[in-house]
C-alpha positions in Angstrom: 17.0 78.8 -61.7 14.5 78.2 -58.9 14.2 74.6 -59.9 18.0 74.2 -60.2 18.3 76.0 -56.8 16.0 73.4 -55.1 17.5 70.5 -56.9 21.1 71.4 -56.2 20.4 73.0 -52.8 22.3 76.1 -53.9 21.3 79.8 -53.7 19.4 80.9 -56.9 21.5 84.1 -57.1 24.7 82.1 -57.1 23.3 79.9 -59.9 22.3 82.9 -62.0 25.8 84.5 -61.5 27.5 81.2 -62.5 25.3 80.9 -65.6 26.1 84.5 -66.7 29.9 83.8 -66.2 29.6 80.6 -68.3 27.6 82.4 -71.0 30.1 85.2 -71.2 32.9 82.7 -71.6 30.9 80.7 -74.3 30.7 77.6 -72.1 26.9 77.9 -72.2 24.6 79.5 -74.8 21.6 81.5 -73.8 18.6 81.9 -76.1 15.4 83.8 -75.5 12.4 82.5 -77.5 9.7 83.6 -75.1 10.0 83.6 -71.4 12.1 82.3 -69.7 15.6 82.2 -71.3 16.8 78.8 -72.4 20.3 77.6 -71.6 22.2 75.2 -73.9 25.5 73.4 -74.0 27.2 74.9 -77.1 27.2 71.6 -79.0 23.5 71.1 -78.5 22.7 74.7 -79.4 24.7 74.3 -82.7 23.0 70.9 -83.4 19.6 72.4 -82.9 20.4 75.4 -85.0 21.7 73.1 -87.8 18.5 71.0 -87.7 16.3 74.1 -87.6 18.2 75.5 -90.7 17.7 72.2 -92.6 13.9 72.2 -91.7 13.6 75.8 -92.9 15.4 74.9 -96.1 13.0 72.0 -96.8 10.0 74.2 -96.1 11.3 77.0 -98.3 11.2 74.5 -101.2 7.8 73.2 -100.5 5.7 71.5 -103.1 2.2 71.0 -101.7 1.0 67.5 -102.1 -2.8 67.9 -101.9 -5.4 70.2 -100.4 -7.9 68.1 -98.5 -11.6 68.6 -99.3 -14.3 68.5 -96.8 -15.7 65.4 -98.5 -12.3 63.6 -98.2 -12.1 64.5 -94.5 -15.6 63.3 -93.8 -14.9 60.0 -95.6 -11.8 59.4 -93.5 -13.7 60.2 -90.3 -16.4 57.8 -91.3 -13.9 55.0 -92.2 -12.0 55.4 -89.0 -15.1 56.1 -86.9 -13.7 59.3 -85.5 -14.4 63.0 -85.5 -11.5 65.4 -85.8 -11.3 68.5 -83.7 -10.2 71.9 -85.2 -6.5 71.3 -84.2 -6.5 67.8 -85.8 -8.0 69.2 -89.0 -5.3 71.8 -89.1 -2.6 69.1 -88.5 -4.1 66.9 -91.3 -4.1 69.8 -93.7 -0.6 70.7 -92.8 0.6 67.2 -93.2 -0.9 67.0 -96.7 0.3 70.4 -97.9 3.9 70.4 -96.7 7.0 68.3 -97.6 7.8 68.1 -93.9 5.4 67.7 -91.0 6.2 67.0 -87.4 3.3 65.8 -85.1 3.8 66.6 -81.4 1.7 67.0 -78.4 1.2 65.8 -74.9 -0.8 62.7 -73.8 -4.4 62.7 -74.8 -4.1 65.4 -77.4 -5.2 63.2 -80.3 -1.9 62.4 -81.9 -2.9 58.8 -82.6 -6.2 59.8 -84.2 -4.5 62.5 -86.2 -1.7 60.1 -87.4 -4.2 57.5 -88.5 -6.2 60.1 -90.4 -3.0 61.3 -92.1 -2.0 57.8 -93.0 -5.4 57.1 -94.5 -5.2 60.2 -96.7 -1.6 59.4 -97.8 -2.6 55.9 -98.8 -5.5 57.3 -100.8 -3.0 59.5 -102.7 -0.8 56.4 -103.3 2.1 57.9 -101.4 4.8 55.8 -99.8 4.8 56.2 -96.1 7.7 55.5 -93.7 7.0 55.8 -90.0 9.8 56.9 -87.6 10.0 57.8 -84.0 12.9 59.0 -81.8 13.0 55.9 -79.5 12.4 52.2 -79.8 9.5 52.4 -77.4 7.8 55.2 -79.4 8.3 53.2 -82.6 6.7 50.1 -81.1 3.8 52.2 -79.9 3.4 53.8 -83.3 3.3 50.3 -84.9 0.7 49.2 -82.4 -1.7 52.1 -83.0 -1.3 52.2 -86.8 -0.9 48.6 -87.6 2.1 49.5 -89.8 5.8 49.1 -89.3 7.6 52.0 -87.6 11.3 52.3 -87.0 13.5 54.4 -84.9 14.9 57.4 -86.8 18.4 56.1 -86.8 17.3 52.6 -88.0 15.2 54.2 -90.8 18.2 56.3 -91.9 20.5 53.2 -91.4 22.8 55.1 -89.1 25.4 53.0 -87.2 26.3 54.3 -83.8 29.7 53.5 -82.4 31.5 54.4 -79.2 34.4 55.9 -81.2 36.8 53.1 -80.5 36.4 51.3 -83.9 
């Protein structure tokens, strides 16, 4: 609420009171995962909970693809002229042993290196790989760094967006 207070030039106490009133009247949802509490519009909270449920369902019915051996990992590192750190090794193993894998991280955390390593291992397993990103810019960047076609999620799923007037 301190950030909102500065941004809106309104007293933080007033913001907190208003949020509580809106939560009590179900116009906002409040969730506590860690500190601080998170505030959602109801439709976004329901959408995120739906997606979370679907992800959990996929993971509940997991069929591991392949456990990576040290030799395979070293071969990929050699082919790509890289050296994975411990987090990247964990990510590669997770990608190979789960039906669903989401790679996230801030700038400079090694997402590109990790992604290229995963793709190399998938191709060795003769798996079909489709690359998707949330935005067109991210998809273009993914194509640049992998040398493979990447699409936006909605294009990959062939979803048509309309403004509701059709």
